[in-house]
N, C-alpha and C positions, 0 to 999 in steps of 0.2 A: 320432442318430435319423434314419431315412430317411423323407423327406416328399415328397408329390407334389402339385403345385398342380393343381386342377380346371381344366378348359378356360375356365371362366367367370372365373378369376382372372388379373388382369394378370400376365404372365410376368415382368415387371421386379420384381415383389415378391420373387422368389427371391433377388436380390442383396442384399436387406436382412435375410435370415434367416441369421444367422451361427452357426457351430458344428455345423451340421447338413448332411446330404447332401440337397439340395433339387433336384428335377427338375420340369419341367413335364409335364402329360399329353402334350403334343405331342412333347417329347423322347423319350418312352418309347412312342410310337405308340399312346397311348390316347385321343387326343382326339376320336376317332369314336365311342367307346363311351358308352352312357348310363349313368346312375347305378349300377345294380345290377352291370352288366357291368364298368363302370369300377373300382368297389370290389373286386371279385373279381380282376380283372386286376392291380390294384395290389398287392393282397396276395400274388398269386402271384409277383410280382417283388421281394417282399421289403420292401415299404413298410409302415411302421407308422401312417402319418398321412396323411390326405387333407385338404387345406385347400380350403375352398369358400366362395363368396358365395351359394350357392343356399339361400335361406331355406325352400324347400319340400322339400328333401331328407329332413329329419326326418320329414315326413309321407308321403313316397313309399317310404321304406324300413322294413324291420323292424329297429329299432334293436337289438334283442336278438341279431340274427344278423350284424351288421356285421363284416366280415372284417378291417377296419382301423378305427382311431378316426378319426372325422370331426371336424375343428376347423372350425367355421362362423364366418366373420368377419362379425359383425353390424354393419358400418359403415353410415353414413347413405346411402351409394351405393357403386358399385363402381369409382370412379375410383382411381387409383394414390395420390393424396394422401390419400384417405380411408382406404385400406387401410394405409398406412404408419403411420398414427396408432395402429393396433392392434398392430404389430410388438413394441413393448416388453412387451405382455402375453402374447406367444407362449410364452416360456420357462415362465411359470406354467402355461399350458395344457398344454405338453408334459410337465410334471411330473406331470400327472393322467392321462396316456395309459394307464398301466398300470391304473388304477382304473375309467376310464369309456369307454364306446364313442362318446359324443357330447358335444362341448363347444362351447358357443357363447360367443364372446368379444365382449363389447360395447365400445363407444368409451369408456365411463367405467372401463374395467378390470374390471367385474364379469363373472363367468362363470356360465353356466347349464350344469349337468351333467345328462345323461340316460343311462339304461341302464348301471347299474353292472355291471362285470365280475364273473363268479362269483356273481351274484345269481339 
């Protein structure tokens, strides 16, 4: 799966996501784009998933029209140590990408899914 990390996500997280092509927004020159433009540009570059820690994105975007699936890391904070605790749950989230446009991964492993594809 092709995954891009939003500019609000610590770039070092990419090293912990194994078995997928992971890039940062900065590596793809997307770091100056805001949410809607970033999502469209990521899709145009062939990314399937955007990982973010932005808890407001779900309210700022029309989830029915997301061009890539957004995986929100709902950690207690945005420090790398907190985000690394969610990495074991990412494979389960990635398995849901074909079904959902928005997936929130919580620190207890629970997932919240919004905007079913094809609905």
